[in-house]
VOGU-598506 format. One record per residue: residue number from 1; x, y negated, z negated of N, C-alpha, C in turn. Coordinates in steps of 0.1 Angstrom, whole numbers, always signed. Layout:
VOGU-598506
R   seq      nx      ny      nz     cax     cay     caz      cx      cy      cz
R   NUM       X       Y       Z       X       Y       Z       X       Y       Z
...
This chain:
VOGU-598506
R   seq      nx      ny      nz     cax     cay     caz      cx      cy      cz
R     1    +234    -595    -228    +222    -586    -226    +223    -583    -212
R     2    +219    -568    -207    +218    -564    -195    +205    -570    -190
R     3    +207    -573    -178    +192    -579    -171    +192    -576    -155
R     4    +179    -575    -149    +179    -574    -137    +166    -581    -131
R     5    +169    -584    -118    +159    -595    -112    +147    -588    -109
R     6    +134    -595    -108    +119    -590    -108    +118    -581     -96
R     7    +124    -589     -86    +124    -581     -73    +132    -568     -71
R     8    +144    -569     -80    +148    -556     -77    +143    -545     -86
R     9    +135    -550     -97    +129    -538    -104    +119    -534     -96
R    10    +110    -539     -87    +100    -537     -81    +103    -528     -70
R    11    +115    -530     -63    +120    -523     -56    +123    -507     -58
R    12    +132    -509     -72    +137    -496     -79    +125    -488     -80
R    13    +114    -493     -84     +99    -485     -90     +97    -479     -79
R    14     +98    -487     -67     +91    -479     -55    +101    -466     -51
R    15    +114    -470     -52    +122    -457     -47    +120    -446     -59
R    16    +118    -447     -73    +116    -439     -82    +103    -432     -80
R    17     +95    -439     -75     +79    -432     -75     +83    -422     -59
R    18     +90    -428     -49     +91    -419     -39     +97    -405     -44
R    19    +108    -407     -50    +118    -398     -57    +108    -387     -63
R    20    +100    -391     -71     +92    -382     -78     +80    -375     -71
R    21     +76    -380     -63     +63    -374     -54     +68    -365     -41
R    22     +84    -364     -43     +87    -353     -32     +88    -337     -36
R    23     +76    -332     -26     +73    -317     -32     +86    -310     -34
R    24     +84    -296     -41     +96    -290     -44    +100    -282     -28
R    25     +91    -280     -22     +94    -273      -7     +99    -282      +2
R    26     +98    -294      +2    +104    -302     +10    +114    -312      +8
R    27    +118    -310      -7    +129    -318     -10    +141    -314      -7
R    28    +151    -325      -2    +161    -322      +5    +173    -315      -8
R    29    +171    -317     -19    +176    -312     -30    +171    -299     -35
R    30    +164    -292     -29    +159    -279     -36    +169    -269     -36
R    31    +178    -268     -30    +188    -258     -30    +197    -259     -42
R    32    +198    -269     -49    +206    -272     -61    +197    -276     -74
R    33    +184    -272     -74    +177    -279     -83    +183    -275    -100
R    34    +186    -261    -101    +193    -261    -114    +201    -272    -119
R    35    +212    -273    -109    +223    -280    -112    +216    -295    -114
R    36    +208    -300    -106    +201    -315    -109    +197    -313    -122
R    37    +189    -304    -127    +181    -305    -138    +191    -307    -150
R    38    +206    -300    -150    +213    -302    -161    +219    -317    -160
R    39    +223    -321    -148    +227    -334    -146    +217    -345    -152
R    40    +205    -342    -147    +194    -352    -153    +194    -349    -167
R    41    +194    -342    -173    +192    -338    -187    +204    -348    -194
R    42    +218    -345    -189    +231    -353    -195    +228    -366    -190
R    43    +223    -371    -179    +223    -385    -179    +212    -393    -188
R    44    +201    -382    -190    +192    -390    -198    +197    -390    -211
R    45    +206    -382    -218    +209    -381    -234    +218    -396    -232
R    46    +228    -396    -221    +238    -407    -221    +230    -420    -221
R    47    +219    -422    -213    +210    -434    -213    +205    -438    -226
R    48    +197    -428    -231    +195    -429    -247    +206    -436    -255
R    49    +218    -430    -254    +227    -436    -262    +229    -450    -259
R    50    +231    -454    -247    +233    -468    -241    +221    -475    -246
R    51    +207    -472    -246    +199    -478    -249    +200    -482    -267
R    52    +205    -470    -275    +208    -474    -287    +217    -485    -289
R    53    +228    -484    -282    +240    -493    -284    +235    -507    -279
R    54    +226    -509    -268    +221    -521    -262    +206    -523    -265
R    55    +201    -522    -277    +189    -523    -283    +179    -536    -275
R    56    +183    -547    -270    +177    -557    -262    +176    -554    -249
R    57    +180    -544    -243    +178    -542    -229    +168    -530    -225
R    58    +161    -530    -218    +148    -519    -215    +153    -511    -204
R    59    +162    -514    -196    +168    -508    -186    +172    -496    -187
R    60    +179    -493    -198    +186    -477    -201    +173    -470    -202
R    61    +163    -474    -213    +153    -468    -216    +146    -462    -206
R    62    +142    -472    -196    +135    -469    -185    +140    -458    -177
R    63    +153    -461    -173    +157    -449    -163    +161    -435    -171
R    64    +162    -433    -183    +163    -423    -191    +145    -418    -191
R    65    +137    -425    -192    +126    -420    -189    +118    -414    -178
R    66    +126    -421    -166    +122    -416    -154    +128    -402    -154
R    67    +141    -402    -157    +150    -390    -155    +144    -377    -162
R    68    +139    -378    -176    +134    -370    -183    +120    -366    -175
R    69    +112    -375    -172     +99    -371    -165    +102    -361    -151
R    70    +112    -364    -144    +116    -358    -134    +122    -344    -137
R    71    +131    -343    -147    +134    -332    -152    +125    -323    -157
R    72    +116    -330    -163    +103    -319    -171     +96    -315    -156
R    73     +96    -323    -149     +84    -318    -134     +95    -306    -130
R    74    +107    -306    -127    +114    -294    -121    +116    -285    -130
R    75    +115    -287    -142    +114    -273    -152    +101    -267    -151
R    76     +93    -273    -151     +77    -268    -150     +75    -261    -134
R    77     +82    -266    -124     +79    -261    -111     +88    -246    -111
R    78     +99    -246    -116    +110    -235    -116    +103    -225    -123
R    79     +97    -228    -135     +92    -217    -145     +78    -212    -139
R    80     +68    -218    -133     +59    -215    -126     +63    -204    -115
R    81     +74    -206    -106     +80    -198     -96     +82    -184    -104
R    82     +90    -187    -115     +94    -175    -124     +80    -166    -128
R    83     +73    -171    -129     +60    -166    -138     +52    -158    -125
R    84     +54    -167    -113     +45    -158    -102     +54    -144     -99
R    85     +68    -147     -96     +76    -135     -95     +76    -123    -107
R    86     +75    -128    -118     +69    -115    -126     +55    -113    -128
R    87     +44    -119    -122     +35    -114    -120     +33    -105    -110
R    88     +41    -107     -96     +41     -98     -86     +47     -85     -92
R    89     +59     -87    -100     +64     -74    -102     +56     -66    -113
R    90     +51     -73    -122     +41     -64    -128     +27     -57    -120
R    91     +21     -64    -110     +13     -59    -101     +20     -48     -93
R    92     +31     -47     -90     +39     -37     -81     +39     -25     -91
R    93     +43     -27    -104     +45     -18    -112     +30      -9    -116
R    94     +21     -14    -114      +6      -9    -118      +3      -1    -104
R    95      +7      -5     -95      +2      +1     -83      +4     +19     -80
R    96      -6     +22     -73      -5     +39     -72      +3     +43     -62
R    97     +11     +53     -63     +20     +58     -48     +20     +72     -51
R    98     +12     +81     -42     +10     +92     -42     +14    +100     -29
R    99     +22    +111     -34     +22    +123     -24     +14    +135     -27
R   100      +7    +143     -16      +0    +152     -20      -2    +164      -8
R   101      -7    +175     -11     -10    +185      +0     -14    +196      -5
R   102     -16    +207      +2     -22    +219      +0      -9    +229      -1
R   103     -12    +240     -10      +1    +250     -12      -8    +262     -17
R   104      -1    +274     -14      -5    +288     -17      +4    +290     -31
R   105      -4    +299     -41      +1    +300     -52      +9    +318     -50
R   106      +9    +322     -62     +16    +335     -59      +9    +346     -56
R   107      -7    +342     -59     -15    +351     -55     -23    +349     -38
R   108     -17    +339     -35     -22    +333     -20     -36    +326     -22
R   109     -37    +320     -31     -47    +314     -34     -44    +298     -33
R   110     -52    +289     -26     -49    +277     -23     -51    +268     -32
R   111     -40    +257     -34     -42    +248     -47     -38    +234     -41
R   112     -41    +227     -48     -37    +211     -43     -27    +208     -53
R   113     -17    +202     -44      -4    +195     -51      -3    +180     -52
R   114      +1    +174     -62      +0    +162     -63     +11    +155     -71
R   115     +18    +146     -64     +30    +140     -71     +29    +125     -72
R   116     +33    +121     -84     +34    +107     -89     +48    +101     -82
R   117     +47     +92     -72     +61     +85     -68     +62     +71     -72
R   118     +53     +67     -81     +54     +55     -91     +60     +54    -100
R   119     +56     +41    -110     +60     +40    -122     +50     +38    -131
R   120     +36     +42    -124     +25     +41    -137     +16     +54    -135
R   121     +12     +62    -144      +7     +73    -145     -10     +68    -139
R   122     -15     +79    -131     -30     +78    -127     -35     +89    -129
R   123     -51     +88    -127     -61     +99    -128     -64    +104    -114
R   124     -61    +118    -112     -71    +123    -100     -84    +125    -103
R   125     -96    +119     -97    -105    +117     -97    -114    +131     -91
R   126    -109    +128     -79    -119    +139     -68    -112    +144     -59
R   127    -114    +155     -54    -110    +158     -43    -121    +162     -31
R   128    -116    +158     -17    -123    +158      -5    -118    +169      +3
R   129    -128    +174      +9    -123    +185     +22    -134    +185     +33
R   130    -127    +186     +45    -136    +185     +57    -134    +197     +62
R   131    -141    +203     +70    -138    +216     +80    -138    +212     +93
R   132    -132    +219    +104    -134    +214    +115    -149    +215    +119
R   133    -161    +224    +115    -172    +225    +120    -181    +217    +113
R   134    -174    +208    +103    -183    +202     +94    -178    +188     +91
R   135    -180    +175     +97    -177    +166     +94    -176    +158     +78
R   136    -189    +164     +72    -192    +158     +56    -183    +164     +49
R   137    -178    +156     +43    -167    +162     +33    -174    +169     +21
R   138    -169    +182     +17    -169    +186      +4    -162    +179      -7
R   139    -168    +178     -20    -160    +173     -31    -164    +179     -43
R   140    -152    +178     -52    -156    +179     -67    -145    +172     -75
R   141    -148    +172     -86    -143    +165     -97    -132    +172    -104
R   142    -121    +166    -107    -111    +174    -113    -103    +167    -127
R   143    -105    +153    -125    -100    +145    -135     -89    +150    -144
R   144     -75    +149    -134     -65    +152    -141     -57    +140    -142
R   145     -48    +141    -151     -37    +130    -154     -24    +134    -145
R   146     -20    +126    -139      -5    +129    -134      +5    +117    -138
R   147     +14    +120    -147     +23    +113    -156     +34    +107    -148
R   148     +39     +97    -149     +53     +91    -141     +60    +101    -136
R   149     +66    +104    -124     +77    +111    -120     +74    +127    -121
R   150     +60    +131    -124     +57    +142    -124     +48    +147    -109
R   151     +48    +162    -110     +42    +169     -98     +34    +178    -106
R   152     +20    +177     -99     +10    +188    -105      +9    +195     -93
R   153     +12    +209     -97      +7    +220     -85      -4    +229     -88
R   154     -12    +226     -93     -23    +233     -98     -37    +225    -101
R   155     -40    +216     -96     -49    +211     -90     -61    +218     -82
R   156     -72    +222     -90     -80    +232     -83     -86    +230     -68
R   157     -88    +241     -60     -91    +238     -49    -104    +247     -48
R   158    -114    +243     -41    -127    +252     -41    -127    +264     -31
R   159    -127    +277     -35    -127    +286     -23    -138    +289     -18
R   160    -151    +282     -24    -164    +285     -16    -164    +276      +0
R   161    -156    +269      +1    -155    +264     +14    -154    +275     +27
R   162    -149    +286     +22    -144    +300     +31    -158    +306     +35
R   163    -168    +306     +26    -177    +311     +26    -185    +309     +43
R   164    -191    +322     +46    -195    +321     +59    -184    +318     +72
R   165    -174    +317     +69    -163    +316     +80    -157    +328     +80
R   166    -153    +332     +94    -149    +347     +95    -134    +347     +89
R   167    -133    +359     +82    -116    +360     +78    -106    +365     +90
R   168     -95    +361     +86     -86    +361     +97     -84    +352    +109
R   169     -97    +344    +109     -98    +332    +119     -92    +319    +113
R   170     -84    +312    +118     -77    +299    +115     -88    +290    +114
R   171     -86    +285    +100     -97    +275     +97     -91    +261     +93
R   172     -93    +251    +104     -89    +237    +104     -93    +228     +94
R   173     -87    +224     +82     -91    +216     +73     -84    +203     +72
R   174     -92    +192     +65     -81    +181     +59     -86    +177     +47
R   175     -79    +173     +38     -79    +171     +25     -76    +155     +22
R   176     -83    +150     +12     -81    +137      +5     -82    +136      -9
R   177     -78    +127     -14     -80    +126     -29     -85    +111     -32
R   178     -93    +110     -41     -97     +96     -49     -89     +94     -62
R   179     -80     +85     -64     -74     +84     -79     -75     +69     -86
R   180     -73     +70     -96     -76     +58    -104     -64     +54    -113
R   181     -60     +42    -111     -48     +38    -119     -51     +27    -128
R   182     -45     +19    -132     -45     +10    -143     -53      -2    -139
R   183     -50      -6    -125     -57     -17    -120     -64     -16    -105
R   184     -62      -2    -100     -68      +2     -87     -73     +15     -86
R   185     -85     +16     -80     -86     +30     -73     -84     +31     -57
R   186     -75     +44     -56     -72     +46     -41     -79     +60     -35
R   187     -83     +55     -25     -89     +69     -17     -77     +69      -8
R   188     -68     +84      -7     -57     +86      +3     -61     +88     +14
R   189     -53     +86     +28     -52     +92     +37     -59    +105     +38
R   190     -63    +111     +50     -65    +127     +53     -55    +133     +60
R   191     -50    +144     +52     -39    +153     +57     -47    +167     +63
R   192     -41    +171     +72     -47    +183     +80     -39    +197     +77
R   193     -43    +205     +75     -39    +220     +74     -48    +231     +82
R   194     -38    +241     +84     -46    +253     +89     -44    +265     +79
R   195     -55    +271     +77     -55    +284     +66     -58    +296     +75
R   196     -50    +306     +74     -52    +319     +80     -54    +327     +69
R   197     -64    +333     +66     -67    +344     +57     -66    +358     +56
R   198     -59    +367     +52     -56    +380     +53     -57    +387     +41
R   199     -62    +400     +42     -60    +409     +30     -50    +409     +23
R   200     -35    +412     +28     -22    +413     +25     -17    +398     +19
R   201     -17    +390     +27     -15    +376     +25     -20    +365     +34
R   202     -24    +354     +27     -30    +340     +38     -17    +334     +39
R   203     -19    +326     +50      -9    +318     +57     -14    +303     +57
R   204      -2    +293     +55     -10    +278     +54      +2    +274     +62
R   205      -4    +263     +71      +3    +255     +81      -2    +240     +80
R   206      +8    +232     +78      +5    +216     +81      +2    +215     +93
R   207      -8    +206     +96     -11    +202    +108     -22    +210    +112
R   208     -30    +210    +126     -40    +218    +133     -35    +226    +141
R   209     -35    +238    +139     -29    +248    +147     -39    +259    +151
R   210     -36    +267    +160     -44    +276    +164     -55    +271    +174
R   211     -67    +281    +180     -74    +275    +192     -86    +266    +184
R   212     -89    +258    +194    -102    +248    +190    -112    +247    +202
R   213    -119    +258    +199    -128    +260    +214    -136    +249    +215
R   214    -137    +248    +230    -146    +236    +235    -153    +243    +245
R   215    -165    +234    +251    -173    +238    +261    -177    +228    +267
R   216    -176    +230    +284    -180    +217    +293    -195    +213    +289
R   217    -198    +200    +289    -211    +195    +286    -221    +198    +297
R   218    -216    +200    +311    -224    +201    +321    -226    +216    +326
R   219    -217    +224    +323    -220    +238    +329    -220    +249    +317
R   220    -216    +242    +306    -218    +252    +292    -205    +263    +290
R   221    -195    +261    +301    -187    +270    +300    -175    +267    +290
R   222    -173    +277    +285    -163    +277    +275    -148    +289    +277
R   223    -151    +290    +289    -139    +301    +290    -125    +295    +291
R   224    -115    +300    +282    -102    +294    +282    -102    +279    +282
R   225    -112    +275    +273    -111    +259    +271    -110    +256    +257
R   226     -97    +253    +256     -94    +250    +237     -87    +236    +241
R   227     -89    +228    +227     -83    +213    +228     -68    +215    +219
R   228     -61    +208    +228     -48    +204    +221     -45    +199    +207
R   229     -44    +202    +200     -43    +195    +185     -29    +196    +178
R   230     -20    +203    +183      -4    +204    +175      +0    +191    +173
R   231      -3    +178    +179      +3    +167    +175      -6    +158    +165
R   232     -17    +164    +162     -29    +156    +155     -26    +158    +138
R   233     -27    +149    +130     -25    +149    +114     -41    +149    +109
R   234     -49    +148    +114     -62    +148    +107     -72    +153    +119
R   235     -86    +156    +110     -97    +158    +119    -102    +147    +125
R   236    -101    +134    +120    -107    +122    +127    -102    +121    +142
R   237     -86    +122    +143     -83    +122    +155     -85    +134    +165
R   238     -88    +145    +158     -91    +158    +168    -106    +156    +172
R   239    -115    +149    +167    -129    +148    +170    -130    +139    +180
R   240    -122    +127    +177    -121    +118    +188    -115    +123    +200
R   241    -106    +132    +198     -98    +138    +213    -108    +148    +219
R   242    -116    +152    +211    -126    +162    +214    -137    +156    +223
R   243    -142    +144    +219    -151    +137    +229    -144    +134    +240
R   244    -132    +130    +241    -124    +127    +255    -122    +138    +263
R   245    -120    +149    +254    -117    +161    +265    -133    +166    +271
R   246    -143    +166    +263    -155    +170    +270    -160    +158    +282
R   247    -157    +148    +280    -160    +137    +293    -153    +143    +302
R   248    -138    +145    +300    -130    +150    +312    -135    +163    +320
R   249    -141    +172    +311    -146    +183    +318    -159    +182    +324
R   250    -164    +176    +319    -180    +172    +326    -177    +164    +342
R   251    -165    +154    +340    -164    +150    +351    -158    +156    +362
R   252    -150    +167    +356    -143    +176    +364    -147    +188    +369
R   253    -161    +191    +366    -168    +204    +366    -167    +206    +381
R   254    -168    +219    +385    -163    +231    +376    -147    +233    +375
R   255    -141    +223    +379    -124    +231    +378    -120    +225    +364
R   256    -128    +217    +357    -123    +215    +344    -109    +211    +343
R   257    -104    +200    +345     -91    +194    +342     -89    +185    +331
R   258     -82    +186    +323     -80    +175    +315     -64    +175    +308
R   259     -59    +162    +305     -47    +165    +297     -48    +168    +285
R   260     -61    +171    +276     -62    +172    +266     -66    +186    +263
R   261     -63    +195    +273     -66    +208    +271     -52    +218    +266
R   262     -53    +225    +259     -42    +233    +253     -38    +244    +266
R   263     -24    +243    +265     -19    +253    +277     -22    +265    +274
R   264     -23    +274    +283     -24    +290    +280     -14    +294    +270
R   265      -1    +291    +273      +8    +296    +263      +8    +293    +250
R   266      +3    +280    +249      -2    +276    +235     -11    +284    +228
């Protein structure tokens, strides 16, 4: 019959306890977990067979139980990590990925185009548009679904935004969307465009083009004073730069100097 001194059993139990309580992140064996799982299960089977062959000894059963518990522990840890990865993949699949902008149709009417770049359909809830002269956005509901991999070029644009604004004068606007997916609602960033209307054909340019008149806060002069906007992508950036320009004009009055002024050639 196999036997083991009591002091040796006590020492072995402490070693087993220390081995079991090592966390997966700090275990020196974490890089070969799957191989250890296979070896652990194989050793457990052999020890169980040894226990059947030597029924009077409890040592094989004890060791087999410890190995089985440890293998079960790692099995749970590995499957939890796999479930976390699967959950993150599903969450990414449900996210909204959008590209959008303005375009002119064949009749020179403005339309909004929206492309679905993700792998989940979404609903366009609302369109927001701001004008250079009005920071408060106009908005309207559209409630249009954009399927996976599709682009919709016929999202309605409200032409009433041009009322009271002179024709043939460039109108700087920016546009944003509110879209709803399976698990999230997204408000896109703002995109700037310049619209020039004409009887023959309108013109649409990305960005803020054309003159942006400003006046000196001190002398109220606006002669040949225009904000440089060609490098800006939305009206928030333009309004912020306008404040900086007006401060420069006030401090440099009457010479009116600033790095934010549009050059005469522009």
